[in-house]
N, CA, C and O atoms as a GROMACS GRO file, in nm:
protein
  440
    1MET      N    1  -0.594   0.624   2.735
    1MET     CA    2  -0.577   0.729   2.636
    1MET      C    3  -0.465   0.701   2.562
    1MET      O    4  -0.465   0.701   2.439
    2TYR      N    5  -0.348   0.673   2.648
    2TYR     CA    6  -0.221   0.659   2.599
    2TYR      C    7  -0.199   0.541   2.519
    2TYR      O    8  -0.124   0.542   2.422
    3ILE      N    9  -0.270   0.429   2.562
    3ILE     CA   10  -0.264   0.310   2.483
    3ILE      C   11  -0.350   0.303   2.349
    3ILE      O   12  -0.326   0.233   2.250
    4THR      N   13  -0.442   0.382   2.366
    4THR     CA   14  -0.529   0.410   2.210
    4THR      C   15  -0.431   0.499   2.129
    4THR      O   16  -0.409   0.464   2.014
    5THR      N   17  -0.376   0.601   2.174
    5THR     CA   18  -0.271   0.676   2.086
    5THR      C   19  -0.164   0.593   2.032
    5THR      O   20  -0.131   0.613   1.915
    6LEU      N   21  -0.100   0.496   2.105
    6LEU     CA   22  -0.005   0.429   2.076
    6LEU      C   23  -0.024   0.319   1.968
    6LEU      O   24   0.053   0.289   1.877
    7LEU      N   25  -0.150   0.264   2.001
    7LEU     CA   26  -0.231   0.168   1.893
    7LEU      C   27  -0.250   0.228   1.751
    7LEU      O   28  -0.228   0.168   1.646
    8LEU      N   29  -0.295   0.358   1.767
    8LEU     CA   30  -0.346   0.423   1.643
    8LEU      C   31  -0.250   0.462   1.555
    8LEU      O   32  -0.255   0.435   1.435
    9PHE      N   33  -0.133   0.542   1.623
    9PHE     CA   34  -0.041   0.637   1.544
    9PHE      C   35   0.105   0.544   1.538
    9PHE      O   36   0.193   0.582   1.461
   10VAL      N   37   0.126   0.429   1.615
   10VAL     CA   38   0.254   0.370   1.591
   10VAL      C   39   0.221   0.199   1.557
   10VAL      O   40   0.265   0.147   1.454
   11ILE      N   41   0.157   0.142   1.632
   11ILE     CA   42   0.142   0.008   1.596
   11ILE      C   43   0.067  -0.038   1.464
   11ILE      O   44   0.104  -0.126   1.387
   12ALA      N   45  -0.058   0.047   1.452
   12ALA     CA   46  -0.117  -0.005   1.348
   12ALA      C   47  -0.036   0.025   1.211
   12ALA      O   48  -0.024  -0.066   1.129
   13PRO      N   49   0.014   0.143   1.189
   13PRO     CA   50   0.097   0.190   1.088
   13PRO      C   51   0.211   0.080   1.055
   13PRO      O   52   0.234   0.037   0.941
   14ALA      N   53   0.280   0.040   1.176
   14ALA     CA   54   0.394  -0.033   1.160
   14ALA      C   55   0.341  -0.171   1.114
   14ALA      O   56   0.402  -0.230   1.025
   15ALA      N   57   0.219  -0.231   1.174
   15ALA     CA   58   0.164  -0.348   1.120
   15ALA      C   59   0.134  -0.354   0.985
   15ALA      O   60   0.176  -0.449   0.918
   16LEU      N   61   0.061  -0.256   0.929
   16LEU     CA   62   0.015  -0.252   0.785
   16LEU      C   63   0.151  -0.233   0.709
   16LEU      O   64   0.158  -0.304   0.608
   17ALA      N   65   0.258  -0.156   0.733
   17ALA     CA   66   0.359  -0.163   0.663
   17ALA      C   67   0.433  -0.304   0.642
   17ALA      O   68   0.479  -0.343   0.534
   18ALA      N   69   0.435  -0.376   0.768
   18ALA     CA   70   0.509  -0.518   0.747
   18ALA      C   71   0.429  -0.608   0.665
   18ALA      O   72   0.489  -0.686   0.590
   19PHE      N   73   0.282  -0.607   0.670
   19PHE     CA   74   0.219  -0.677   0.578
   19PHE      C   75   0.222  -0.642   0.443
   19PHE      O   76   0.221  -0.730   0.356
   20LEU      N   77   0.227  -0.492   0.410
   20LEU     CA   78   0.251  -0.466   0.262
   20LEU      C   79   0.394  -0.494   0.221
   20LEU      O   80   0.416  -0.518   0.103
   21LEU      N   81   0.479  -0.492   0.298
   21LEU     CA   82   0.610  -0.546   0.271
   21LEU      C   83   0.623  -0.697   0.232
   21LEU      O   84   0.685  -0.738   0.134
   22TRP      N   85   0.560  -0.768   0.319
   22TRP     CA   86   0.540  -0.922   0.284
   22TRP      C   87   0.458  -0.952   0.151
   22TRP      O   88   0.476  -1.050   0.078
   23ARG      N   89   0.364  -0.851   0.132
   23ARG     CA   90   0.296  -0.890   0.004
   23ARG      C   91   0.336  -0.844  -0.128
   23ARG      O   92   0.307  -0.889  -0.239
   24ALA      N   93   0.416  -0.737  -0.091
   24ALA     CA   94   0.508  -0.674  -0.206
   24ALA      C   95   0.608  -0.777  -0.256
   24ALA      O   96   0.637  -0.791  -0.375
   25TYR      N   97   0.663  -0.850  -0.150
   25TYR     CA   98   0.770  -0.951  -0.185
   25TYR      C   99   0.684  -1.074  -0.260
   25TYR      O  100   0.716  -1.120  -0.369
   26GLN      N  101   0.589  -1.109  -0.194
   26GLN     CA  102   0.514  -1.228  -0.256
   26GLN      C  103   0.469  -1.190  -0.422
   26GLN      O  104   0.473  -1.274  -0.511
   27LEU      N  105   0.433  -1.071  -0.440
   27LEU     CA  106   0.385  -1.035  -0.563
   27LEU      C  107   0.518  -1.022  -0.661
   27LEU      O  108   0.514  -1.057  -0.778
   28ALA      N  109   0.620  -0.975  -0.608
   28ALA     CA  110   0.725  -0.947  -0.697
   28ALA      C  111   0.798  -1.069  -0.737
   28ALA      O  112   0.847  -1.079  -0.850
   29THR      N  113   0.806  -1.171  -0.640
   29THR     CA  114   0.876  -1.279  -0.674
   29THR      C  115   0.787  -1.386  -0.768
   29THR      O  116   0.835  -1.480  -0.832
   30GLY      N  117   0.652  -1.352  -0.762
   30GLY     CA  118   0.563  -1.439  -0.850
   30GLY      C  119   0.519  -1.567  -0.791
   30GLY      O  120   0.482  -1.664  -0.858
   31LYS      N  121   0.526  -1.563  -0.645
   31LYS     CA  122   0.501  -1.670  -0.581
   31LYS      C  123   0.339  -1.669  -0.549
   31LYS      O  124   0.277  -1.776  -0.548
   32ARG      N  125   0.282  -1.560  -0.526
   32ARG     CA  126   0.149  -1.557  -0.496
   32ARG      C  127   0.074  -1.450  -0.591
   32ARG      O  128   0.023  -1.354  -0.532
   33VAL      N  129   0.063  -1.454  -0.710
   33VAL     CA  130   0.015  -1.366  -0.791
   33VAL      C  131  -0.150  -1.350  -0.770
   33VAL      O  132  -0.211  -1.248  -0.803
   34GLU      N  133  -0.200  -1.443  -0.723
   34GLU     CA  134  -0.343  -1.434  -0.682
   34GLU      C  135  -0.362  -1.325  -0.586
   34GLU      O  136  -0.476  -1.282  -0.571
   35LEU      N  137  -0.277  -1.280  -0.526
   35LEU     CA  138  -0.298  -1.181  -0.418
   35LEU      C  139  -0.332  -1.051  -0.494
   35LEU      O  140  -0.364  -0.958  -0.420
   36THR      N  141  -0.333  -1.023  -0.638
   36THR     CA  142  -0.366  -0.895  -0.693
   36THR      C  143  -0.500  -0.900  -0.703
   36THR      O  144  -0.557  -0.794  -0.732
   37ARG      N  145  -0.584  -1.023  -0.680
   37ARG     CA  146  -0.726  -1.008  -0.662
   37ARG      C  147  -0.776  -0.961  -0.521
   37ARG      O  148  -0.894  -0.940  -0.492
   38GLN      N  149  -0.681  -0.951  -0.446
   38GLN     CA  150  -0.729  -0.934  -0.298
   38GLN      C  151  -0.784  -0.760  -0.306
   38GLN      O  152  -0.736  -0.658  -0.356
   39TRP      N  153  -0.892  -0.788  -0.240
   39TRP     CA  154  -0.966  -0.650  -0.211
   39TRP      C  155  -0.989  -0.557  -0.334
   39TRP      O  156  -0.982  -0.435  -0.319
   40ILE      N  157  -1.016  -0.613  -0.452
   40ILE     CA  158  -1.061  -0.572  -0.573
   40ILE      C  159  -1.200  -0.618  -0.602
   40ILE      O  160  -1.212  -0.739  -0.618
   41VAL      N  161  -1.304  -0.548  -0.611
   41VAL     CA  162  -1.435  -0.595  -0.632
   41VAL      C  163  -1.441  -0.609  -0.784
   41VAL      O  164  -1.421  -0.515  -0.861
   42ARG      N  165  -1.471  -0.736  -0.823
   42ARG     CA  166  -1.494  -0.778  -0.956
   42ARG      C  167  -1.366  -0.746  -1.041
   42ARG      O  168  -1.368  -0.666  -1.134
   43PRO      N  169  -1.266  -0.809  -1.004
   43PRO     CA  170  -1.124  -0.791  -1.074
   43PRO      C  171  -1.138  -0.837  -1.228
   43PRO      O  172  -1.199  -0.940  -1.256
   44PRO      N  173  -1.083  -0.763  -1.320
   44PRO     CA  174  -1.083  -0.792  -1.450
   44PRO      C  175  -1.011  -0.900  -1.490
   44PRO      O  176  -0.911  -0.918  -1.421
   45GLU      N  177  -1.031  -0.992  -1.593
   45GLU     CA  178  -0.924  -1.099  -1.647
   45GLU      C  179  -0.801  -1.025  -1.656
   45GLU      O  180  -0.792  -0.905  -1.679
   46GLY      N  181  -0.716  -1.100  -1.637
   46GLY     CA  182  -0.563  -1.085  -1.679
   46GLY      C  183  -0.491  -0.975  -1.565
   46GLY      O  184  -0.382  -0.921  -1.582
   47ILE      N  185  -0.577  -0.957  -1.448
   47ILE     CA  186  -0.500  -0.877  -1.342
   47ILE      C  187  -0.371  -0.937  -1.293
   47ILE      O  188  -0.280  -0.865  -1.253
   48GLU      N  189  -0.363  -1.055  -1.295
   48GLU     CA  190  -0.240  -1.136  -1.241
   48GLU      C  191  -0.106  -1.085  -1.319
   48GLU      O  192   0.008  -1.097  -1.273
   49GLY      N  193  -0.142  -1.023  -1.454
   49GLY     CA  194  -0.013  -0.967  -1.494
   49GLY      C  195   0.028  -0.844  -1.465
   49GLY      O  196   0.130  -0.798  -1.515
   50CYS      N  197  -0.048  -0.776  -1.381
   50CYS     CA  198  -0.014  -0.660  -1.306
   50CYS      C  199   0.050  -0.663  -1.150
   50CYS      O  200   0.051  -0.576  -1.062
   51ALA      N  201   0.104  -0.798  -1.155
   51ALA     CA  202   0.160  -0.828  -1.012
   51ALA      C  203   0.264  -0.759  -0.970
   51ALA      O  204   0.272  -0.732  -0.850
   52ARG      N  205   0.376  -0.711  -1.070
   52ARG     CA  206   0.487  -0.627  -1.035
   52ARG      C  207   0.457  -0.490  -1.004
   52ARG      O  208   0.516  -0.430  -0.915
   53LEU      N  209   0.347  -0.427  -1.090
   53LEU     CA  210   0.286  -0.301  -1.054
   53LEU      C  211   0.236  -0.305  -0.930
   53LEU      O  212   0.275  -0.217  -0.854
   54PHE      N  213   0.153  -0.392  -0.884
   54PHE     CA  214   0.094  -0.391  -0.761
   54PHE      C  215   0.211  -0.412  -0.635
   54PHE      O  216   0.207  -0.364  -0.521
   55ALA      N  217   0.306  -0.493  -0.692
   55ALA     CA  218   0.437  -0.490  -0.579
   55ALA      C  219   0.476  -0.368  -0.564
   55ALA      O  220   0.475  -0.324  -0.449
   56TRP      N  221   0.516  -0.290  -0.665
   56TRP     CA  222   0.555  -0.143  -0.640
   56TRP      C  223   0.454  -0.049  -0.552
   56TRP      O  224   0.481   0.038  -0.469
   57ARG      N  225   0.329  -0.095  -0.597
   57ARG     CA  226   0.246   0.007  -0.527
   57ARG      C  227   0.229  -0.021  -0.362
   57ARG      O  228   0.212   0.068  -0.278
   58ASP      N  229   0.237  -0.160  -0.336
   58ASP     CA  230   0.251  -0.196  -0.198
   58ASP      C  231   0.380  -0.142  -0.138
   58ASP      O  232   0.374  -0.086  -0.028
   59LEU      N  233   0.499  -0.155  -0.203
   59LEU     CA  234   0.617  -0.116  -0.162
   59LEU      C  235   0.637   0.034  -0.114
   59LEU      O  236   0.694   0.073  -0.012
   60LEU      N  237   0.570   0.116  -0.224
   60LEU     CA  238   0.572   0.263  -0.196
   60LEU      C  239   0.477   0.283  -0.093
   60LEU      O  240   0.516   0.366  -0.011
   61PHE      N  241   0.360   0.232  -0.070
   61PHE     CA  242   0.301   0.255   0.043
   61PHE      C  243   0.345   0.232   0.167
   61PHE      O  244   0.328   0.312   0.260
   62ALA      N  245   0.414   0.100   0.179
   62ALA     CA  246   0.487   0.064   0.297
   62ALA      C  247   0.591   0.158   0.336
   62ALA      O  248   0.610   0.180   0.456
   63ALA      N  249   0.663   0.219   0.239
   63ALA     CA  250   0.777   0.303   0.256
   63ALA      C  251   0.701   0.427   0.300
   63ALA      O  252   0.753   0.480   0.398
   64SER      N  253   0.595   0.484   0.256
   64SER     CA  254   0.556   0.608   0.306
   64SER      C  255   0.482   0.612   0.450
   64SER      O  256   0.465   0.710   0.522
   65LEU      N  257   0.443   0.484   0.471
   65LEU     CA  258   0.410   0.441   0.639
   65LEU      C  259   0.543   0.450   0.719
   65LEU      O  260   0.557   0.518   0.820
   66LEU      N  261   0.625   0.385   0.670
   66LEU     CA  262   0.751   0.381   0.768
   66LEU      C  263   0.816   0.524   0.763
   66LEU      O  264   0.875   0.565   0.863
   67LEU      N  265   0.809   0.585   0.676
   67LEU     CA  266   0.877   0.728   0.669
   67LEU      C  267   0.780   0.823   0.755
   67LEU      O  268   0.821   0.917   0.823
   68ALA      N  269   0.672   0.793   0.745
   68ALA     CA  270   0.583   0.910   0.841
   68ALA      C  271   0.599   0.844   0.982
   68ALA      O  272   0.609   0.921   1.079
   69LEU      N  273   0.602   0.696   1.004
   69LEU     CA  274   0.633   0.671   1.145
   69LEU      C  275   0.762   0.716   1.188
   69LEU      O  276   0.774   0.768   1.299
   70GLY      N  277   0.865   0.701   1.108
   70GLY     CA  278   0.994   0.739   1.166
   70GLY      C  279   1.014   0.890   1.192
   70GLY      O  280   1.093   0.931   1.278
   71LEU      N  281   0.939   0.972   1.112
   71LEU     CA  282   0.931   1.104   1.137
   71LEU      C  283   0.839   1.143   1.270
   71LEU      O  284   0.870   1.230   1.351
   72LEU      N  285   0.742   1.075   1.275
   72LEU     CA  286   0.656   1.102   1.379
   72LEU      C  287   0.725   1.069   1.523
   72LEU      O  288   0.703   1.137   1.624
   73LEU      N  289   0.823   0.942   1.518
   73LEU     CA  290   0.896   0.913   1.648
   73LEU      C  291   0.997   1.007   1.666
   73LEU      O  292   1.022   1.043   1.782
   74SER      N  293   1.076   1.065   1.548
   74SER     CA  294   1.182   1.137   1.578
   74SER      C  295   1.164   1.297   1.607
   74SER      O  296   1.238   1.366   1.677
   75LEU      N  297   1.043   1.339   1.535
   75LEU     CA  298   1.016   1.494   1.568
   75LEU      C  299   0.855   1.489   1.568
   75LEU      O  300   0.772   1.514   1.480
   76PRO      N  301   0.842   1.446   1.705
   76PRO     CA  302   0.679   1.448   1.742
   76PRO      C  303   0.595   1.568   1.727
   76PRO      O  304   0.474   1.558   1.707
   77HIS      N  305   0.667   1.700   1.737
   77HIS     CA  306   0.628   1.834   1.755
   77HIS      C  307   0.562   1.856   1.628
   77HIS      O  308   0.473   1.941   1.616
   78TYR      N  309   0.612   1.766   1.514
   78TYR     CA  310   0.548   1.812   1.389
   78TYR      C  311   0.458   1.709   1.354
   78TYR      O  312   0.461   1.682   1.234
   79ALA      N  313   0.379   1.644   1.422
   79ALA     CA  314   0.280   1.542   1.393
   79ALA      C  315   0.187   1.586   1.306
   79ALA      O  316   0.148   1.504   1.222
   80ALA      N  317   0.141   1.697   1.306
   80ALA     CA  318   0.024   1.746   1.219
   80ALA      C  319   0.070   1.740   1.082
   80ALA      O  320  -0.012   1.730   0.990
   81ALA      N  321   0.215   1.744   1.058
   81ALA     CA  322   0.255   1.736   0.919
   81ALA      C  323   0.274   1.603   0.878
   81ALA      O  324   0.243   1.576   0.762
   82TRP      N  325   0.328   1.498   0.966
   82TRP     CA  326   0.355   1.377   0.921
   82TRP      C  327   0.224   1.292   0.916
   82TRP      O  328   0.228   1.198   0.837
   83ILE      N  329   0.111   1.307   0.984
   83ILE     CA  330   0.011   1.226   0.971
   83ILE      C  331  -0.058   1.230   0.834
   83ILE      O  332  -0.090   1.125   0.778
   84PRO      N  333  -0.080   1.356   0.777
   84PRO     CA  334  -0.118   1.360   0.636
   84PRO      C  335  -0.023   1.295   0.529
   84PRO      O  336  -0.067   1.258   0.420
   85LEU      N  337   0.106   1.284   0.563
   85LEU     CA  338   0.185   1.196   0.483
   85LEU      C  339   0.148   1.052   0.471
   85LEU      O  340   0.164   0.991   0.365
   86MET      N  341   0.102   1.001   0.568
   86MET     CA  342   0.028   0.864   0.574
   86MET      C  343  -0.090   0.842   0.485
   86MET      O  344  -0.116   0.737   0.426
   87ALA      N  345  -0.167   0.970   0.481
   87ALA     CA  346  -0.296   0.957   0.408
   87ALA      C  347  -0.238   0.996   0.276
   87ALA      O  348  -0.312   0.948   0.190
   88LEU      N  349  -0.137   1.063   0.218
   88LEU     CA  350  -0.080   1.071   0.102
   88LEU      C  351  -0.045   0.944   0.045
   88LEU      O  352  -0.064   0.918  -0.074
   89GLY      N  353   0.002   0.870   0.121
   89GLY     CA  354   0.057   0.726   0.062
   89GLY      C  355  -0.076   0.659   0.036
   89GLY      O  356  -0.082   0.599  -0.072
   90GLY      N  357  -0.174   0.657   0.103
   90GLY     CA  358  -0.313   0.584   0.070
   90GLY      C  359  -0.360   0.639  -0.084
   90GLY      O  360  -0.394   0.560  -0.172
   91PHE      N  361  -0.356   0.766  -0.100
   91PHE     CA  362  -0.399   0.815  -0.228
   91PHE      C  363  -0.298   0.775  -0.352
   91PHE      O  364  -0.337   0.779  -0.469
   92VAL      N  365  -0.180   0.740  -0.320
   92VAL     CA  366  -0.102   0.682  -0.415
   92VAL      C  367  -0.120   0.539  -0.447
   92VAL      O  368  -0.106   0.491  -0.560
   93HIS      N  369  -0.153   0.471  -0.334
   93HIS     CA  370  -0.181   0.330  -0.322
   93HIS      C  371  -0.311   0.317  -0.424
   93HIS      O  372  -0.314   0.225  -0.506
   94GLN      N  373  -0.398   0.397  -0.417
   94GLN     CA  374  -0.524   0.395  -0.494
   94GLN      C  375  -0.517   0.439  -0.632
   94GLN      O  376  -0.596   0.392  -0.714
   95GLY      N  377  -0.428   0.525  -0.664
   95GLY     CA  378  -0.387   0.560  -0.785
   95GLY      C  379  -0.326   0.471  -0.866
   95GLY      O  380  -0.353   0.480  -0.986
   96PHE      N  381  -0.238   0.372  -0.824
   96PHE     CA  382  -0.176   0.278  -0.876
   96PHE      C  383  -0.268   0.172  -0.924
   96PHE      O  384  -0.254   0.124  -1.036
   97THR      N  385  -0.373   0.129  -0.835
   97THR     CA  386  -0.469   0.050  -0.837
   97THR      C  387  -0.562   0.072  -0.969
   97THR      O  388  -0.597  -0.010  -1.054
   98GLY      N  389  -0.591   0.223  -0.956
   98GLY     CA  390  -0.657   0.277  -1.076
   98GLY      C  391  -0.615   0.266  -1.186
   98GLY      O  392  -0.686   0.230  -1.281
   99TYR      N  393  -0.474   0.299  -1.198
   99TYR     CA  394  -0.406   0.283  -1.326
   99TYR      C  395  -0.421   0.133  -1.389
   99TYR      O  396  -0.463   0.106  -1.502
  100ALA      N  397  -0.376   0.046  -1.292
  100ALA     CA  398  -0.372  -0.081  -1.346
  100ALA      C  399  -0.506  -0.142  -1.402
  100ALA      O  400  -0.512  -0.210  -1.505
  101LEU      N  401  -0.611  -0.109  -1.325
  101LEU     CA  402  -0.741  -0.137  -1.366
  101LEU      C  403  -0.784  -0.096  -1.502
  101LEU      O  404  -0.836  -0.168  -1.587
  102ALA      N  405  -0.744   0.072  -1.515
  102ALA     CA  406  -0.780   0.127  -1.636
  102ALA      C  407  -0.685   0.072  -1.764
  102ALA      O  408  -0.718   0.076  -1.882
  103ARG      N  409  -0.588   0.030  -1.721
  103ARG     CA  410  -0.496  -0.036  -1.858
  103ARG      C  411  -0.548  -0.162  -1.886
  103ARG      O  412  -0.538  -0.202  -2.002
  104LEU      N  413  -0.602  -0.231  -1.801
  104LEU     CA  414  -0.659  -0.357  -1.824
  104LEU      C  415  -0.780  -0.348  -1.901
  104LEU      O  416  -0.802  -0.427  -1.992
  105ARG      N  417  -0.857  -0.256  -1.869
  105ARG     CA  418  -0.996  -0.232  -1.944
  105ARG      C  419  -0.976  -0.178  -2.066
  105ARG      O  420  -1.074  -0.175  -2.141
  106LYS      N  421  -0.863  -0.130  -2.106
  106LYS     CA  422  -0.828  -0.072  -2.239
  106LYS      C  423  -0.778  -0.181  -2.340
  106LYS      O  424  -0.788  -0.166  -2.462
  107LYS      N  425  -0.727  -0.287  -2.282
  107LYS     CA  426  -0.671  -0.378  -2.361
  107LYS      C  427  -0.750  -0.436  -2.448
  107LYS      O  428  -0.855  -0.475  -2.398
  108PRO      N  429  -0.738  -0.459  -2.569
  108PRO     CA  430  -0.849  -0.531  -2.661
  108PRO      C  431  -0.840  -0.684  -2.606
  108PRO      O  432  -0.739  -0.733  -2.556
  109PRO      N  433  -0.960  -0.750  -2.625
  109PRO     CA  434  -0.942  -0.908  -2.583
  109PRO      C  435  -0.889  -0.984  -2.687
  109PRO      O  436  -0.911  -0.953  -2.804
  110ARG      N  437  -0.816  -1.089  -2.655
  110ARG     CA  438  -0.734  -1.161  -2.751
  110ARG      C  439  -0.832  -1.278  -2.791
  110ARG      O  440  -0.796  -1.363  -2.873
   0.00000   0.00000   0.00000
């Protein structure tokens, strides 16, 4: 039981935050802009131009995960408040993705 709790509330968010920080770095430096197509069903043309926006998206989500994890470890009595913070980071992440896709769909074709 304790191992499951540790995996679910500590290790999984820390691993996801590390992955998102790596991906944000790759997108921001322009080394791997094809990562913008990752996990998007039928990505529109020109989505690689949103690599910086996606880098900010990943950076903010990783920061919210690390903030929630730090607060959870330092103030465990308030876990009921910190766990929704992780979920809120997910909504912000999806909002950035939706904004980028809507912006690309509005662009007139060249």
